[in-house]
C-alpha positions as CSV (number, residue, x, y, z in Angstrom):
1,M,-66.9,187.2,11.4
2,K,-67.1,189.1,8.2
3,Q,-69.1,192.0,9.7
4,P,-66.4,193.2,12.1
5,I,-63.8,193.1,9.4
6,L,-66.1,194.9,7.0
7,L,-66.9,197.5,9.7
8,I,-63.2,198.0,10.4
9,G,-62.5,198.4,6.7
10,L,-65.2,201.0,6.3
11,C,-63.9,203.0,9.3
12,A,-60.4,202.9,7.8
13,L,-61.6,204.1,4.5
14,A,-63.6,206.9,6.1
15,G,-60.5,208.0,8.0
16,C,-58.4,208.1,4.9
17,A,-61.0,210.2,3.1
18,S,-61.1,212.7,5.9
19,R,-57.3,212.9,6.0
20,S,-57.3,213.6,2.3
21,Q,-59.8,216.4,2.7
22,F,-57.7,217.8,5.5
23,Q,-54.6,217.7,3.4
24,K,-56.4,219.4,0.5
25,G,-57.6,222.2,2.9
26,Y,-54.1,222.6,4.3
27,E,-52.6,222.9,0.8
28,K,-55.2,225.5,-0.2
29,G,-54.6,227.5,3.0
30,A,-50.8,227.4,2.4
31,A,-51.3,228.6,-1.2
32,D,-53.5,231.4,0.0
33,A,-50.9,232.5,2.5
34,V,-48.3,232.7,-0.3
35,K,-50.6,234.7,-2.5
36,R,-51.4,237.1,0.3
37,Q,-47.7,237.6,1.0
38,Y,-47.1,238.3,-2.7
39,W,-49.8,240.9,-2.9
40,I,-48.5,242.6,0.3
41,E,-45.1,242.9,-1.2
42,Q,-46.6,244.3,-4.4
43,S,-48.6,246.9,-2.6
44,L,-45.5,248.0,-0.6
45,Q,-43.5,248.6,-3.8
46,K,-46.1,250.8,-5.4
47,P,-45.1,254.5,-5.6
48,G,-47.4,256.9,-3.8
49,K,-48.6,254.3,-1.3
50,N,-45.6,254.5,0.9
51,P,-45.0,257.5,3.2
52,E,-42.2,259.7,2.1
53,R,-38.8,258.3,2.7
54,H,-35.8,260.3,3.7
55,L,-32.3,259.2,3.0
56,S,-29.6,260.2,5.5
57,V,-25.9,259.4,4.9
58,Y,-23.6,259.3,7.9
59,K,-19.9,259.6,7.2
60,L,-17.4,258.1,9.6
61,T,-13.7,258.4,9.5
62,V,-11.8,255.3,10.6
63,P,-8.4,256.1,12.1
64,P,-5.5,253.7,11.7
65,D,-4.8,251.4,14.6
66,P,-1.6,252.6,16.3
67,D,-0.9,249.1,17.7
68,A,-1.3,247.3,14.3
69,K,1.8,245.8,12.6
70,V,0.7,247.0,9.2
71,K,0.5,250.7,8.9
72,T,-2.7,252.1,7.2
73,V,-4.1,255.5,6.4
74,P,-7.3,256.9,7.7
75,Y,-10.3,256.2,5.5
76,E,-13.9,257.2,5.4
77,I,-17.0,255.1,5.2
78,A,-20.6,256.2,4.4
79,I,-23.6,254.5,6.1
80,P,-26.9,255.1,4.3
81,I,-30.0,255.2,6.5
82,C,-33.5,255.2,5.1
83,N,-36.2,256.7,7.3
């Protein structure tokens, strides 16, 4: 009678130990992914590593809406585009 209970207890403990090992491996993998992402961001921000960037600015004139109840004046907006 004690042998089956002992056997079940040992199997349960072995399962817990493997789950703990799995959890430790998962946490290490997650930490490694965060570190990799950090270093990718760092390397992208280094000057000289990136291809030359070109800044274009597009200017648009927004006319007033003739159907609006409030009268406005035309205005200009600038849209910066990095290539």
